[in-house]
Backbone as CSV, one residue per row, in Angstrom:
resi,resn,N_x,N_y,N_z,CA_x,CA_y,CA_z,C_x,C_y,C_z
1,MET,174.252,114.057,23.869,175.177,114.201,23.347,175.906,115.224,23.680
2,LYS,175.329,116.150,22.290,176.342,117.843,22.503,175.707,118.741,24.396
3,HIS,174.371,118.375,24.231,174.534,119.132,25.500,175.472,117.866,27.575
4,LYS,175.763,117.369,26.826,176.391,116.253,28.513,177.468,116.938,27.591
5,ILE,178.371,117.084,27.354,179.920,117.942,26.700,179.424,119.133,26.641
6,HIS,178.953,119.475,26.621,178.798,121.734,26.495,178.354,121.764,28.884
7,LEU,177.414,120.615,29.953,177.969,120.085,30.989,178.524,119.928,31.551
8,LEU,179.637,118.963,30.702,181.323,119.494,31.586,181.429,119.743,31.120
9,ILE,181.956,120.265,30.207,182.838,122.151,30.096,182.643,122.834,30.879
10,LEU,181.373,122.555,31.238,181.105,123.851,31.973,181.465,123.530,33.480
11,LEU,181.215,122.650,33.845,181.260,122.135,35.180,182.736,121.516,35.198
12,LEU,183.855,121.875,34.430,185.318,121.503,34.547,185.823,123.106,35.000
13,ALA,185.364,124.197,33.037,185.115,125.055,33.780,185.210,126.598,35.424
14,TRP,184.022,125.763,35.525,183.559,126.518,37.243,185.006,126.860,37.950
15,PRO,184.845,125.591,37.876,186.862,126.672,39.326,187.222,127.385,38.758
16,PHE,187.763,127.163,37.540,188.490,128.879,37.630,187.772,129.730,36.721
17,CYS,186.493,129.550,36.406,185.564,130.917,37.133,185.554,131.563,38.189
18,GLN,185.691,130.664,38.952,185.700,131.451,40.635,186.517,131.662,41.156
19,VAL,187.886,131.270,41.107,189.767,132.162,40.518,188.826,133.083,40.627
20,ASN,188.381,133.638,38.591,189.105,134.331,37.991,188.723,136.045,39.193
21,ASN,187.335,135.071,39.509,186.485,136.450,40.223,186.460,136.390,41.511
22,ALA,187.331,135.780,41.784,188.182,135.858,43.358,189.006,136.981,43.256
23,LYS,189.688,136.715,42.442,190.955,137.795,41.694,190.133,139.011,42.407
24,ALA,189.380,139.256,40.977,188.982,140.624,40.431,187.714,141.449,41.876
25,GLN,187.761,140.026,42.532,186.454,140.748,44.168,187.784,141.068,45.227
26,THR,188.866,141.072,45.066,189.885,141.812,46.426,190.469,143.609,45.833
27,ILE,189.094,143.520,46.745,189.544,145.302,46.787,189.573,145.954,48.409
28,VAL,190.729,147.066,48.204,191.109,147.186,49.688,190.927,148.385,49.908
29,GLN,190.216,148.931,50.849,189.186,150.238,50.727,191.052,151.212,51.016
30,LYS,189.337,152.511,50.492,190.596,153.597,50.285,191.507,154.817,51.402
31,PHE,190.083,154.386,52.526,190.343,154.967,53.895,191.200,153.156,54.956
32,GLU,191.457,153.269,56.120,190.984,152.321,56.882,191.655,153.548,57.874
33,GLY,190.449,152.771,59.283,191.643,152.828,60.733,191.911,152.016,61.731
34,GLU,192.512,152.661,62.307,192.815,151.165,63.841,192.278,151.964,65.191
35,ALA,192.463,151.425,65.977,192.231,151.568,67.179,193.334,150.516,68.130
36,ARG,194.036,151.265,69.206,194.891,149.497,69.848,194.644,150.065,70.719
37,LEU,194.977,149.082,71.878,196.147,148.865,72.835,196.556,148.165,73.303
38,GLY,197.514,148.044,73.904,198.261,147.007,74.275,199.308,147.209,76.180
39,ILE,200.132,146.540,75.726,200.742,146.728,77.593,202.243,147.449,76.678
40,THR,203.017,148.306,77.364,204.343,148.100,76.871,205.449,147.233,78.569
41,VAL,206.918,147.275,77.792,207.080,147.179,79.520,208.863,148.239,78.794
42,PRO,209.639,148.114,79.630,210.873,149.351,79.530,212.308,147.996,79.550
43,LEU,212.827,149.398,78.146,213.176,147.077,78.219,214.790,149.173,78.511
44,GLY,216.027,147.894,79.994,217.286,148.795,80.164,216.486,149.539,81.893
45,ASN,217.333,150.130,82.075,217.828,150.715,83.086,217.256,152.601,83.221
46,PHE,216.956,153.133,83.810,216.197,154.931,83.770,216.775,155.505,84.947
47,HIS,217.057,155.086,85.496,218.831,155.428,86.602,218.429,154.483,87.589
48,ASP,219.551,154.230,88.007,220.424,152.847,89.054,219.115,152.817,89.289
49,PHE,218.918,151.828,90.303,217.960,150.795,91.647,216.484,151.313,90.976
50,THR,216.011,151.340,89.592,214.888,151.352,89.404,214.732,149.628,88.544
51,SER,213.670,149.001,88.567,213.103,147.814,87.730,211.738,148.577,86.461
52,PRO,211.941,148.284,85.772,210.505,148.165,84.182,208.877,146.834,84.862
53,GLN,207.958,148.087,85.130,206.730,147.613,85.405,206.388,147.721,84.332
54,VAL,204.887,146.651,84.109,204.128,146.539,83.485,203.384,147.803,82.865
55,GLY,203.852,148.522,81.222,203.009,149.943,81.734,201.490,149.222,80.214
56,ALA,200.500,150.418,79.835,199.263,150.648,79.503,200.002,151.601,77.697
57,SER,199.812,151.045,76.489,198.894,151.430,75.606,197.970,151.631,74.990
58,LEU,198.136,153.358,74.198,196.352,153.023,73.910,196.909,154.252,72.621
59,GLY,196.594,153.205,71.363,197.484,154.690,70.121,195.428,154.605,69.087
60,LEU,196.004,155.392,68.122,194.647,155.222,66.817,195.343,155.778,65.414
61,GLU,194.780,155.362,64.720,195.325,155.210,62.721,194.837,155.473,62.172
62,ALA,194.804,155.816,61.224,194.255,156.611,59.921,195.021,156.529,59.065
63,ARG,194.867,155.557,58.024,195.531,155.628,56.976,195.161,155.350,55.354
64,TYR,195.698,156.001,54.490,194.875,156.037,52.831,195.723,155.114,52.040
65,ASN,194.980,154.070,50.967,195.622,153.291,50.287,195.950,153.990,49.227
66,PHE,197.146,153.625,48.613,197.377,154.330,46.809,196.801,152.874,46.493
67,LYS,195.893,153.747,45.024,195.335,152.652,44.379,196.165,151.603,43.683
68,GLY,195.753,150.632,43.287,196.967,149.995,42.009,198.708,149.433,42.881
69,THR,199.066,149.949,44.212,200.522,150.077,44.654,199.838,149.137,46.356
70,PRO,201.552,149.184,46.676,201.339,148.201,48.020,201.503,148.920,48.986
71,TRP,201.539,150.897,48.397,202.201,151.324,49.741,200.586,152.144,50.058
72,ASP,200.555,152.907,51.439,199.509,153.615,52.113,200.013,154.257,52.546
73,CYS,199.462,155.294,53.873,200.012,156.445,54.088,198.969,156.799,55.330
74,GLY,200.016,157.037,56.397,198.245,158.203,57.579,198.872,158.834,58.761
75,VAL,198.210,159.309,59.951,198.673,159.486,61.073,198.712,159.098,62.117
76,LEU,199.478,158.649,63.093,199.159,158.202,64.458,198.872,158.916,65.285
77,LEU,198.312,158.867,65.982,197.642,159.076,67.781,198.030,158.013,69.009
78,GLU,198.980,158.476,69.635,199.770,156.952,70.743,200.451,158.185,71.541
79,LEU,199.889,157.439,73.575,199.467,157.492,74.153,200.175,155.723,74.927
80,SER,201.654,156.109,75.128,202.033,155.073,76.230,202.811,156.024,77.282
81,THR,203.359,154.796,78.336,203.433,154.415,79.703,204.741,153.852,79.391
82,ALA,206.192,154.416,80.184,206.852,153.127,80.407,206.956,153.635,82.606
83,ARG,205.897,152.216,83.006,206.430,152.562,84.649,207.057,151.806,84.529
84,TRP,208.227,152.528,85.865,209.543,152.595,86.729,209.658,151.811,88.531
85,GLY,209.995,151.247,88.646,210.147,150.367,90.342,210.502,150.789,90.626
86,TYR,210.551,151.519,92.067,212.079,152.053,93.050,211.997,151.778,94.767
87,ASN,211.314,150.147,94.719,211.218,149.632,95.213,212.645,149.215,96.557
88,GLU,213.041,149.654,95.868,213.945,149.415,95.900,215.310,150.101,96.399
89,LEU,214.821,151.779,95.701,215.968,153.030,95.979,215.289,154.325,97.487
90,ILE,214.056,153.327,98.164,212.563,153.503,99.260,212.518,152.566,99.904
91,ASN,213.128,151.768,100.667,212.666,150.503,101.363,211.693,150.411,102.172
92,ASP,209.674,151.326,102.486,209.688,151.776,103.489,208.600,150.527,103.629
93,GLY,208.447,149.920,102.342,206.859,149.541,102.426,205.786,149.267,101.409
94,HIS,205.561,150.706,101.014,205.098,150.814,100.390,205.713,151.172,98.449
95,ASP,204.593,151.288,97.566,204.837,150.752,96.807,205.199,152.459,95.770
96,HIS,206.386,152.111,95.420,207.232,153.700,95.064,207.249,153.089,93.577
97,TRP,206.583,154.194,92.054,206.713,153.982,91.419,206.858,155.362,90.203
98,GLN,207.335,155.447,88.722,207.583,156.692,88.184,206.759,156.201,86.995
99,SER,205.508,156.785,85.462,205.191,156.573,84.687,205.819,157.739,83.561
100,ASN,206.795,157.154,83.243,206.833,158.026,81.902,205.690,158.217,81.007
101,ARG,205.525,159.065,80.758,204.548,159.131,79.886,204.544,159.701,78.586
102,THR,205.055,159.324,77.239,204.093,159.707,75.895,203.859,159.713,75.154
103,LEU,202.900,161.222,74.591,201.663,161.150,74.145,201.950,161.612,72.435
104,ALA,202.568,160.671,71.222,203.129,161.261,70.659,201.764,160.573,69.701
105,PHE,202.138,162.234,67.987,201.915,161.926,66.869,202.557,162.424,65.713
106,ALA,202.073,161.702,64.852,203.206,161.081,63.748,202.522,160.300,62.585
107,ALA,203.269,161.368,61.006,203.028,160.858,59.969,204.045,159.106,59.613
108,VAL,202.952,158.179,59.379,203.422,157.200,59.365,203.254,156.312,57.209
109,THR,204.039,155.588,56.893,203.973,154.780,55.222,204.540,153.439,55.819
110,ASP,203.679,152.425,54.991,204.068,151.672,54.696,204.015,150.687,53.042
111,TYR,205.259,149.534,53.409,205.089,148.496,52.451,203.766,147.462,52.923
112,ASN,202.853,147.109,52.204,202.249,145.953,52.027,202.350,144.741,51.535
113,PHE,202.733,143.294,51.778,203.796,142.733,50.819,202.211,142.018,50.670
114,ARG,201.057,141.396,50.870,200.298,140.274,50.425,198.991,141.838,50.828
115,GLN,198.670,143.594,49.865,197.365,143.757,50.460,196.423,143.233,49.594
116,GLY,195.625,143.359,50.243,193.913,142.670,49.948,193.070,141.610,50.977
117,LYS,194.214,140.955,50.890,194.537,139.482,50.927,194.631,139.105,53.223
118,LYS,193.653,137.817,53.632,193.282,137.517,54.600,194.686,137.762,55.996
119,ILE,195.617,137.999,54.632,197.051,137.188,56.324,198.204,138.226,55.240
120,ASN,198.384,140.162,56.223,198.747,141.426,55.048,200.328,141.335,55.534
121,PRO,202.021,140.667,55.873,202.629,141.473,56.353,203.464,142.964,55.590
122,PHE,203.352,143.787,56.374,203.477,144.707,56.067,205.732,145.690,56.924
123,VAL,205.401,145.828,56.549,207.351,147.575,57.121,206.601,148.903,57.077
124,GLY,207.619,149.520,57.636,207.130,151.354,57.233,207.689,151.999,58.147
125,THR,207.498,152.994,58.585,208.187,154.205,59.372,207.489,154.809,59.297
126,GLY,207.096,155.470,60.811,206.451,156.654,61.721,207.001,158.013,61.834
127,LEU,207.280,158.976,61.761,207.971,160.199,61.869,207.552,161.478,62.846
128,GLY,207.641,161.668,64.024,206.011,162.940,63.840,207.288,163.684,65.606
129,ILE,206.847,163.769,66.833,207.094,164.528,67.413,206.501,163.744,67.982
130,ALA,207.235,164.379,69.818,206.483,163.048,70.399,206.613,164.792,72.106
131,SER,205.272,164.656,72.988,205.731,164.648,73.820,206.438,164.168,75.569
132,LEU,206.503,164.413,76.444,207.817,163.619,77.630,206.910,164.125,78.601
133,ASP,206.397,163.540,79.970,205.969,163.917,81.035,206.294,162.718,82.650
134,VAL,206.462,163.265,83.321,206.132,161.930,84.252,204.088,162.357,85.611
135,VAL,203.873,160.748,85.840,202.447,160.940,85.429,202.760,159.773,86.995
136,GLY,202.000,160.695,87.902,202.736,159.121,89.476,203.877,160.106,90.575
137,ASP,204.272,159.325,90.918,204.953,160.580,91.537,206.903,160.094,90.762
138,GLU,207.195,161.556,91.546,208.081,161.747,90.588,209.739,161.792,90.882
139,TYR,210.971,160.539,90.661,211.574,160.936,91.711,212.655,161.480,91.088
140,TYR,212.688,161.176,89.299,213.089,162.133,88.408,212.984,162.548,87.440
141,PRO,212.655,164.042,87.809,212.345,165.370,86.432,212.735,164.110,84.923
142,SER,211.587,164.395,84.196,211.303,164.576,82.815,210.395,165.200,82.010
143,SER,210.766,165.603,81.484,209.890,166.327,80.542,210.163,167.731,79.651
144,GLY,209.575,167.134,78.438,209.937,168.245,76.800,209.245,167.487,75.582
145,ILE,209.533,168.030,75.235,209.324,167.536,73.342,210.281,167.369,72.571
146,SER,210.215,165.226,72.114,211.229,165.320,71.158,210.912,164.612,69.354
147,LEU,211.954,164.629,69.102,211.741,163.165,68.167,211.470,162.282,68.108
148,PHE,210.520,162.012,66.929,208.935,160.552,66.818,209.646,159.991,66.066
149,ILE,210.547,159.057,66.002,211.419,157.974,64.698,210.028,156.359,65.268
150,ALA,209.584,156.177,64.553,208.587,154.663,64.382,209.543,153.222,64.059
151,PRO,209.759,152.722,64.372,210.064,151.190,62.404,208.934,151.454,62.764
152,ARG,208.126,149.793,61.788,207.086,149.670,62.108,207.373,147.762,61.363
153,VAL,206.883,146.662,62.447,206.670,145.904,61.809,205.259,145.013,61.679
154,GLY,205.402,144.480,60.870,203.680,143.603,61.409,203.053,143.105,60.884
155,ILE,201.568,142.122,61.086,200.415,141.160,60.181,199.838,141.948,60.667
156,GLU,198.566,142.276,59.083,197.770,142.838,59.351,196.527,141.464,58.329
157,LEU,195.546,140.986,59.423,194.403,140.304,59.208,193.354,141.182,59.124
158,LEU,192.310,140.810,57.779,191.117,141.313,56.930,190.147,140.315,58.169
């Protein structure tokens, strides 16, 4: 009878041991990286008679997670394009476009609301420099260096 009581207590306590054990095993890596590929669609008009078109975005990021806090920081390297169509400007039956390319390098920091969980929403910001130039047909020259500010909102999936 005594063994049955001990076995019953062990079986009842087992789920709580698993929950506590799972919490203890929530490990956040010190360093993490990210590579991304996406699309861009410019907002508004660049010049008169322009229409926005889909462009490409490539990015690399490396971050350091501060132990025991929901904060991380890192660096970002991103190449994106804003493509504009000029078929209304030059109506000769050919595809006329200009792609304004941005290469950005920035320091980033994020606040993670559920760090170490399978679904982790975050907010943050990036601050750095960006190099701007034109690729393809050049209807309106655009080049130089500028300040890069990037508000960040997202969900990290583990």
